[in-house]
Backbone and ligand atoms as CSV (ligand in chain L), in Angstrom:
chain,resi,resn,atom,element,x,y,z
A,1,MET,N,N,13.500,153.975,-57.683
A,1,MET,CA,C,14.422,153.232,-58.559
A,1,MET,C,C,13.865,153.150,-59.965
A,2,HIS,N,N,14.707,152.754,-60.842
A,2,HIS,CA,C,14.398,152.626,-62.263
A,2,HIS,C,C,13.177,151.718,-62.466
A,3,GLY,N,N,12.147,152.226,-63.131
A,3,GLY,CA,C,10.895,151.476,-63.238
A,3,GLY,C,C,10.704,150.706,-64.521
A,4,HIS,N,N,11.667,150.756,-65.418
A,4,HIS,CA,C,11.543,150.043,-66.698
A,4,HIS,C,C,12.207,148.701,-66.602
A,5,GLY,N,N,11.970,147.901,-67.592
A,5,GLY,CA,C,12.712,146.650,-67.715
A,5,GLY,C,C,14.107,146.933,-68.195
A,6,THR,N,N,14.966,145.927,-68.084
A,6,THR,CA,C,16.304,146.059,-68.625
A,6,THR,C,C,16.599,144.839,-69.507
A,7,ARG,N,N,17.539,145.010,-70.392
A,7,ARG,CA,C,17.986,143.834,-71.131
A,7,ARG,C,C,19.461,143.628,-70.831
A,8,GLN,N,N,19.817,142.363,-70.665
A,8,GLN,CA,C,21.178,142.037,-70.346
A,8,GLN,C,C,22.066,142.118,-71.585
A,9,LEU,N,N,23.269,142.574,-71.383
A,9,LEU,CA,C,24.243,142.620,-72.444
A,9,LEU,C,C,25.185,141.446,-72.327
A,10,SER,N,N,25.385,140.732,-73.395
A,10,SER,CA,C,26.302,139.648,-73.362
A,10,SER,C,C,27.163,139.677,-74.627
A,11,PRO,N,N,28.437,139.950,-74.510
A,11,PRO,CA,C,29.157,140.250,-73.261
A,11,PRO,C,C,28.907,141.683,-72.801
A,12,PRO,N,N,29.266,141.982,-71.528
A,12,PRO,CA,C,29.155,143.376,-71.054
A,12,PRO,C,C,29.977,144.317,-71.958
A,13,ARG,N,N,29.550,145.562,-71.988
A,13,ARG,CA,C,30.310,146.528,-72.813
A,13,ARG,C,C,30.976,147.573,-71.936
A,14,SER,N,N,31.952,148.257,-72.506
A,14,SER,CA,C,32.588,149.389,-71.825
A,14,SER,C,C,31.599,150.564,-71.796
A,15,LEU,N,N,31.825,151.466,-70.904
A,15,LEU,CA,C,31.034,152.680,-70.888
A,15,LEU,C,C,31.318,153.500,-72.125
A,16,THR,N,N,30.288,154.181,-72.588
A,16,THR,CA,C,30.513,155.140,-73.680
A,16,THR,C,C,31.230,156.361,-73.117
A,17,THR,N,N,31.730,157.192,-74.013
A,17,THR,CA,C,32.423,158.402,-73.564
A,17,THR,C,C,31.513,159.254,-72.702
A,18,VAL,N,N,30.276,159.383,-73.123
A,18,VAL,CA,C,29.317,160.199,-72.368
A,18,VAL,C,C,29.027,159.591,-70.983
A,19,GLU,N,N,28.803,158.305,-70.964
A,19,GLU,CA,C,28.557,157.623,-69.686
A,19,GLU,C,C,29.736,157.824,-68.738
A,20,ARG,N,N,30.931,157.693,-69.281
A,20,ARG,CA,C,32.133,157.846,-68.461
A,20,ARG,C,C,32.249,159.259,-67.890
A,21,GLU,N,N,31.959,160.219,-68.727
A,21,GLU,CA,C,32.006,161.609,-68.333
A,21,GLU,C,C,30.989,161.919,-67.218
A,22,ILE,N,N,29.791,161.417,-67.388
A,22,ILE,CA,C,28.726,161.610,-66.408
A,22,ILE,C,C,29.137,160.924,-65.087
A,23,LEU,N,N,29.638,159.720,-65.213
A,23,LEU,CA,C,30.025,158.978,-64.029
A,23,LEU,C,C,31.111,159.717,-63.256
A,24,ARG,N,N,32.070,160.260,-63.957
A,24,ARG,CA,C,33.132,161.024,-63.278
A,24,ARG,C,C,32.558,162.190,-62.517
A,25,LYS,N,N,31.589,162.858,-63.084
A,25,LYS,CA,C,31.003,164.026,-62.404
A,25,LYS,C,C,30.214,163.572,-61.181
A,26,LEU,N,N,29.493,162.461,-61.296
A,26,LEU,CA,C,28.729,161.971,-60.166
A,26,LEU,C,C,29.636,161.534,-59.043
A,27,VAL,N,N,30.672,160.807,-59.423
A,27,VAL,CA,C,31.588,160.257,-58.427
A,27,VAL,C,C,32.350,161.361,-57.711
A,28,ALA,N,N,32.606,162.461,-58.417
A,28,ALA,CA,C,33.307,163.555,-57.802
A,28,ALA,C,C,32.572,164.188,-56.618
A,29,GLU,N,N,31.257,163.938,-56.535
A,29,GLU,CA,C,30.434,164.471,-55.463
A,29,GLU,C,C,30.391,163.543,-54.250
A,30,ILE,N,N,30.891,162.358,-54.407
A,30,ILE,CA,C,30.748,161.340,-53.353
A,30,ILE,C,C,31.893,161.471,-52.354
A,31,SER,N,N,31.557,161.418,-51.075
A,31,SER,CA,C,32.600,161.409,-50.072
A,31,SER,C,C,33.026,159.956,-49.884
A,32,GLY,N,N,34.331,159.743,-49.878
A,32,GLY,CA,C,34.845,158.407,-49.776
A,32,GLY,C,C,36.232,158.416,-50.395
A,33,SER,N,N,36.851,157.280,-50.376
A,33,SER,CA,C,38.207,157.189,-50.896
A,33,SER,C,C,38.241,157.523,-52.376
A,34,VAL,N,N,39.017,158.560,-52.735
A,34,VAL,CA,C,39.154,158.940,-54.120
A,34,VAL,C,C,39.803,157.811,-54.905
A,35,GLU,N,N,40.757,157.123,-54.301
A,35,GLU,CA,C,41.439,156.012,-54.986
A,35,GLU,C,C,40.467,154.877,-55.311
A,36,VAL,N,N,39.618,154.541,-54.328
A,36,VAL,CA,C,38.648,153.488,-54.549
A,36,VAL,C,C,37.667,153.887,-55.664
A,37,LEU,N,N,37.186,155.105,-55.578
A,37,LEU,CA,C,36.216,155.568,-56.585
A,37,LEU,C,C,36.854,155.609,-57.954
A,38,ASP,N,N,38.105,156.047,-58.022
A,38,ASP,CA,C,38.803,156.113,-59.293
A,38,ASP,C,C,38.986,154.708,-59.875
A,39,CYS,N,N,39.357,153.795,-58.995
A,39,CYS,CA,C,39.539,152.376,-59.427
A,39,CYS,C,C,38.221,151.850,-59.985
A,40,GLN,N,N,37.132,152.085,-59.270
A,40,GLN,CA,C,35.837,151.519,-59.693
A,40,GLN,C,C,35.402,152.134,-61.021
A,41,THR,N,N,35.658,153.412,-61.230
A,41,THR,CA,C,35.230,154.018,-62.495
A,41,THR,C,C,36.093,153.511,-63.659
A,42,ARG,N,N,37.268,153.000,-63.343
A,42,ARG,CA,C,38.129,152.451,-64.416
A,42,ARG,C,C,37.882,150.979,-64.676
A,43,HIS,N,N,37.277,150.290,-63.696
A,43,HIS,CA,C,37.072,148.843,-63.836
A,43,HIS,C,C,35.580,148.517,-63.820
A,44,VAL,N,N,34.821,149.259,-64.554
A,44,VAL,CA,C,33.400,149.052,-64.548
A,44,VAL,C,C,32.897,148.756,-65.990
A,45,LYS,N,N,31.929,147.877,-66.094
A,45,LYS,CA,C,31.331,147.574,-67.376
A,45,LYS,C,C,29.809,147.718,-67.273
A,46,VAL,N,N,29.206,147.952,-68.416
A,46,VAL,CA,C,27.736,147.998,-68.467
A,46,VAL,C,C,27.245,146.567,-68.704
A,47,ILE,N,N,26.400,146.068,-67.783
A,47,ILE,CA,C,25.893,144.713,-67.905
A,47,ILE,C,C,24.432,144.665,-68.340
A,48,GLU,N,N,23.708,145.764,-68.119
A,48,GLU,CA,C,22.301,145.814,-68.572
A,48,GLU,C,C,21.998,147.258,-68.995
A,49,GLU,N,N,21.104,147.325,-69.980
A,49,GLU,CA,C,20.627,148.638,-70.426
A,49,GLU,C,C,19.125,148.675,-70.306
A,50,CYS,N,N,18.574,149.855,-70.127
A,50,CYS,CA,C,17.134,150.022,-70.071
A,50,CYS,C,C,16.533,149.509,-71.367
A,51,SER,N,N,15.456,148.716,-71.247
A,51,SER,CA,C,14.851,148.117,-72.437
A,51,SER,C,C,14.077,149.105,-73.288
A,52,VAL,N,N,13.752,150.273,-72.715
A,52,VAL,CA,C,13.036,151.267,-73.512
A,52,VAL,C,C,13.931,152.466,-73.852
A,53,GLY,N,N,15.219,152.369,-73.541
A,53,GLY,CA,C,16.177,153.355,-74.030
A,53,GLY,C,C,16.201,154.648,-73.259
A,54,CYS,N,N,15.873,154.633,-71.975
A,54,CYS,CA,C,15.901,155.896,-71.221
A,54,CYS,C,C,17.325,156.308,-70.889
A,55,GLY,N,N,18.265,155.410,-71.011
A,55,GLY,CA,C,19.665,155.745,-70.752
A,55,GLY,C,C,20.186,155.140,-69.448
A,56,THR,N,N,19.289,154.594,-68.634
A,56,THR,CA,C,19.725,153.963,-67.401
A,56,THR,C,C,20.523,152.714,-67.722
A,57,VAL,N,N,21.640,152.547,-67.018
A,57,VAL,CA,C,22.481,151.358,-67.235
A,57,VAL,C,C,22.833,150.709,-65.889
A,58,ALA,N,N,22.794,149.392,-65.864
A,58,ALA,CA,C,23.280,148.635,-64.686
A,58,ALA,C,C,24.731,148.337,-64.921
A,59,LEU,N,N,25.532,148.467,-63.830
A,59,LEU,CA,C,26.973,148.353,-63.933
A,59,LEU,C,C,27.519,147.214,-63.078
A,60,ALA,N,N,28.666,146.704,-63.473
A,60,ALA,CA,C,29.370,145.727,-62.634
A,60,ALA,C,C,30.815,146.154,-62.582
A,61,VAL,N,N,31.340,146.288,-61.341
A,61,VAL,CA,C,32.722,146.597,-61.130
A,61,VAL,C,C,33.515,145.284,-60.991
A,62,ASP,N,N,34.709,145.252,-61.519
A,62,ASP,CA,C,35.590,144.117,-61.295
A,62,ASP,C,C,36.024,144.117,-59.830
A,63,GLU,N,N,35.391,143.275,-59.051
A,63,GLU,CA,C,35.620,143.328,-57.597
A,63,GLU,C,C,36.975,142.730,-57.217
A,64,GLU,N,N,37.601,142.034,-58.141
A,64,GLU,CA,C,38.962,141.561,-57.897
A,64,GLU,C,C,39.938,142.751,-57.981
A,65,ALA,N,N,39.597,143.719,-58.826
A,65,ALA,CA,C,40.525,144.805,-59.089
A,65,ALA,C,C,40.397,145.952,-58.113
A,66,CYS,N,N,39.218,146.124,-57.513
A,66,CYS,CA,C,38.983,147.296,-56.667
A,66,CYS,C,C,38.328,146.925,-55.357
A,67,PRO,N,N,38.796,147.573,-54.280
A,67,PRO,CA,C,38.109,147.400,-53.000
A,67,PRO,C,C,36.745,148.078,-52.997
A,68,SER,N,N,35.889,147.702,-52.034
A,68,SER,CA,C,34.585,148.341,-51.936
A,68,SER,C,C,34.737,149.671,-51.236
A,69,LEU,N,N,33.755,150.520,-51.448
A,69,LEU,CA,C,33.694,151.821,-50.805
A,69,LEU,C,C,32.954,151.670,-49.505
A,70,ASP,N,N,33.516,152.267,-48.422
A,70,ASP,CA,C,32.870,152.167,-47.134
A,70,ASP,C,C,31.581,152.985,-47.075
A,71,ASN,N,N,30.645,152.462,-46.345
A,71,ASN,CA,C,29.451,153.249,-45.967
A,71,ASN,C,C,28.692,153.828,-47.145
A,72,GLN,N,N,28.534,153.051,-48.170
A,72,GLN,CA,C,27.731,153.553,-49.290
A,72,GLN,C,C,26.550,152.629,-49.577
A,73,GLY,N,N,25.431,153.250,-49.742
A,73,GLY,CA,C,24.257,152.505,-50.147
A,73,GLY,C,C,23.305,153.473,-50.786
A,74,GLY,N,N,22.326,152.968,-51.497
A,74,GLY,CA,C,21.360,153.866,-52.111
A,74,GLY,C,C,21.957,154.688,-53.225
A,75,ALA,N,N,21.507,155.921,-53.309
A,75,ALA,CA,C,21.964,156.817,-54.382
A,75,ALA,C,C,22.697,157.997,-53.775
A,76,PRO,N,N,24.001,157.900,-53.609
A,76,PRO,CA,C,24.729,158.947,-52.891
A,76,PRO,C,C,25.009,160.187,-53.722
A,77,SER,N,N,24.789,160.152,-55.011
A,77,SER,CA,C,25.157,161.282,-55.815
A,77,SER,C,C,24.166,161.481,-56.939
A,78,SER,N,N,23.811,162.726,-57.168
A,78,SER,CA,C,22.915,162.969,-58.299
A,78,SER,C,C,23.238,164.302,-58.910
A,79,GLY,N,N,22.797,164.468,-60.100
A,79,GLY,CA,C,23.013,165.744,-60.806
A,79,GLY,C,C,21.790,166.033,-61.680
A,80,LEU,N,N,21.604,167.320,-61.954
A,80,LEU,CA,C,20.486,167.707,-62.786
A,80,LEU,C,C,21.021,168.140,-64.151
A,81,GLY,N,N,20.248,167.855,-65.172
A,81,GLY,CA,C,20.662,168.265,-66.504
A,81,GLY,C,C,19.484,168.188,-67.438
A,82,ALA,N,N,19.799,168.115,-68.700
A,82,ALA,CA,C,18.738,167.974,-69.696
A,82,ALA,C,C,19.175,166.892,-70.668
A,83,ASP,N,N,18.201,166.129,-71.144
A,83,ASP,CA,C,18.548,165.090,-72.097
A,83,ASP,C,C,18.723,165.722,-73.483
A,84,GLU,N,N,18.946,164.898,-74.467
A,84,GLU,CA,C,19.286,165.445,-75.769
A,84,GLU,C,C,18.168,166.209,-76.408
A,85,HIS,N,N,16.940,166.083,-75.891
A,85,HIS,CA,C,15.792,166.828,-76.396
A,85,HIS,C,C,15.446,168.013,-75.492
A,86,GLY,N,N,16.281,168.276,-74.520
A,86,GLY,CA,C,16.059,169.399,-73.632
A,86,GLY,C,C,15.119,169.141,-72.470
A,87,SER,N,N,14.686,167.911,-72.283
A,87,SER,CA,C,13.812,167.593,-71.149
A,87,SER,C,C,14.632,167.538,-69.870
A,88,PRO,N,N,14.090,168.073,-68.776
A,88,PRO,CA,C,14.837,168.092,-67.537
A,88,PRO,C,C,14.961,166.678,-66.952
A,89,ILE,N,N,16.168,166.337,-66.575
A,89,ILE,CA,C,16.389,164.986,-66.000
A,89,ILE,C,C,17.302,165.096,-64.767
A,90,GLU,N,N,17.150,164.075,-63.951
A,90,GLU,CA,C,18.095,163.902,-62.837
A,90,GLU,C,C,18.860,162.633,-63.122
A,91,VAL,N,N,20.132,162.636,-62.860
A,91,VAL,CA,C,20.968,161.465,-63.058
A,91,VAL,C,C,21.495,161.046,-61.692
A,92,LEU,N,N,21.387,159.781,-61.342
A,92,LEU,CA,C,21.808,159.305,-60.029
A,92,LEU,C,C,22.800,158.149,-60.188
A,93,SER,N,N,23.766,158.133,-59.289
A,93,SER,CA,C,24.620,156.946,-59.245
A,93,SER,C,C,24.191,156.113,-58.007
A,94,HIS,N,N,24.056,154.838,-58.230
A,94,HIS,CA,C,23.661,153.932,-57.156
A,94,HIS,C,C,24.778,152.997,-56.791
A,95,PHE,N,N,24.999,152.834,-55.502
A,95,PHE,CA,C,25.968,151.861,-55.010
A,95,PHE,C,C,25.240,150.764,-54.247
A,96,ARG,N,N,25.794,149.568,-54.262
A,96,ARG,CA,C,25.275,148.513,-53.405
A,96,ARG,C,C,26.488,147.688,-52.932
A,97,ASP,N,N,26.522,147.435,-51.666
A,97,ASP,CA,C,27.660,146.699,-51.059
A,97,ASP,C,C,28.982,147.370,-51.391
A,98,GLY,N,N,28.990,148.682,-51.490
A,98,GLY,CA,C,30.231,149.377,-51.696
A,98,GLY,C,C,30.713,149.419,-53.145
A,99,TYR,N,N,29.897,148.921,-54.054
A,99,TYR,CA,C,30.287,148.949,-55.475
A,99,TYR,C,C,29.215,149.676,-56.284
A,100,LEU,N,N,29.730,150.333,-57.287
A,100,LEU,CA,C,28.894,151.051,-58.236
A,100,LEU,C,C,27.997,150.026,-58.994
A,101,ARG,N,N,26.689,150.310,-58.974
A,101,ARG,CA,C,25.768,149.359,-59.608
A,101,ARG,C,C,24.908,149.922,-60.692
A,102,MET,N,N,24.708,151.232,-60.702
A,102,MET,CA,C,23.780,151.749,-61.703
A,102,MET,C,C,23.987,153.224,-61.905
A,103,ILE,N,N,23.764,153.657,-63.116
A,103,ILE,CA,C,23.541,155.055,-63.412
A,103,ILE,C,C,22.091,155.160,-63.868
A,104,GLU,N,N,21.309,155.895,-63.114
A,104,GLU,CA,C,19.864,155.963,-63.375
A,104,GLU,C,C,19.478,157.357,-63.865
A,105,LEU,N,N,18.622,157.387,-64.887
A,105,LEU,CA,C,18.098,158.625,-65.358
A,105,LEU,C,C,16.635,158.733,-64.981
A,106,VAL,N,N,16.256,159.866,-64.471
A,106,VAL,CA,C,14.843,160.118,-64.140
A,106,VAL,C,C,14.454,161.419,-64.804
A,107,ARG,N,N,13.394,161.345,-65.582
A,107,ARG,CA,C,12.929,162.577,-66.183
A,107,ARG,C,C,11.985,163.281,-65.244
A,108,LEU,N,N,12.244,164.528,-64.939
A,108,LEU,CA,C,11.538,165.204,-63.867
A,108,LEU,C,C,10.107,165.587,-64.240
A,109,ASP,N,N,9.785,165.634,-65.512
A,109,ASP,CA,C,8.418,165.950,-65.883
A,109,ASP,C,C,7.574,164.689,-66.050
A,110,GLY,N,N,8.125,163.534,-65.715
A,110,GLY,CA,C,7.363,162.310,-65.762
A,110,GLY,C,C,7.413,161.621,-67.114
A,111,GLY,N,N,7.977,162.240,-68.103
A,111,GLY,CA,C,8.116,161.640,-69.416
A,111,GLY,C,C,9.265,160.647,-69.420
A,112,LEU,N,N,9.547,160.147,-70.587
A,112,LEU,CA,C,10.590,159.150,-70.715
A,112,LEU,C,C,11.906,159.820,-71.133
A,113,ALA,N,N,12.906,159.655,-70.297
A,113,ALA,CA,C,14.237,160.161,-70.669
A,113,ALA,C,C,14.734,159.397,-71.888
A,114,ARG,N,N,15.528,160.098,-72.710
A,114,ARG,CA,C,16.006,159.494,-73.942
A,114,ARG,C,C,17.518,159.624,-74.011
A,115,GLY,N,N,18.181,159.110,-73.059
A,115,GLY,CA,C,19.640,159.079,-73.153
A,115,GLY,C,C,20.271,160.116,-72.254
A,116,LEU,N,N,21.537,159.947,-72.065
A,116,LEU,CA,C,22.284,160.805,-71.151
A,116,LEU,C,C,22.551,162.176,-71.760
A,117,PRO,N,N,22.562,163.159,-70.897
A,117,PRO,CA,C,22.939,164.514,-71.398
A,117,PRO,C,C,24.435,164.562,-71.575
A,118,PRO,N,N,24.950,165.241,-72.588
A,118,PRO,CA,C,26.398,165.289,-72.751
A,118,PRO,C,C,27.073,166.001,-71.579
A,119,ALA,N,N,27.174,167.278,-71.544
A,119,ALA,CA,C,28.018,167.893,-70.554
A,119,ALA,C,C,27.309,168.951,-69.690
A,120,HIS,N,N,26.000,168.992,-69.754
A,120,HIS,CA,C,25.326,170.039,-68.984
A,120,HIS,C,C,25.018,169.641,-67.587
A,121,LEU,N,N,25.569,168.542,-67.127
A,121,LEU,CA,C,25.209,168.065,-65.792
A,121,LEU,C,C,25.829,168.994,-64.761
L,1,ZN,ZN,ZN,14.494,153.128,-68.297
């Protein structure tokens, strides 16, 4: 899991265009209800960001608006790419209790990831 601290956002913010794009790609790999996944990606906000700027974000889905996804835990989907400086990274989506909770970036060479890759995932 993400090893850095996070800082809470108050109020929560919407996903950036890049975050949304990445999330769509990650979610497309997940087996489960497409409707539920689509709902969650539309009703999600960023509630925490990595305090050192690696790009990892903690998410909160509006649980009133969307049902939970069955049988999901841990990190069901990941993709490989490069960050904006060309460093190799893995991006993972984490679910807990059937709801999307985090987009995590891990730099594969052990360095610090610096943000999400645009479209090379
Ligand atoms: Zn981080």
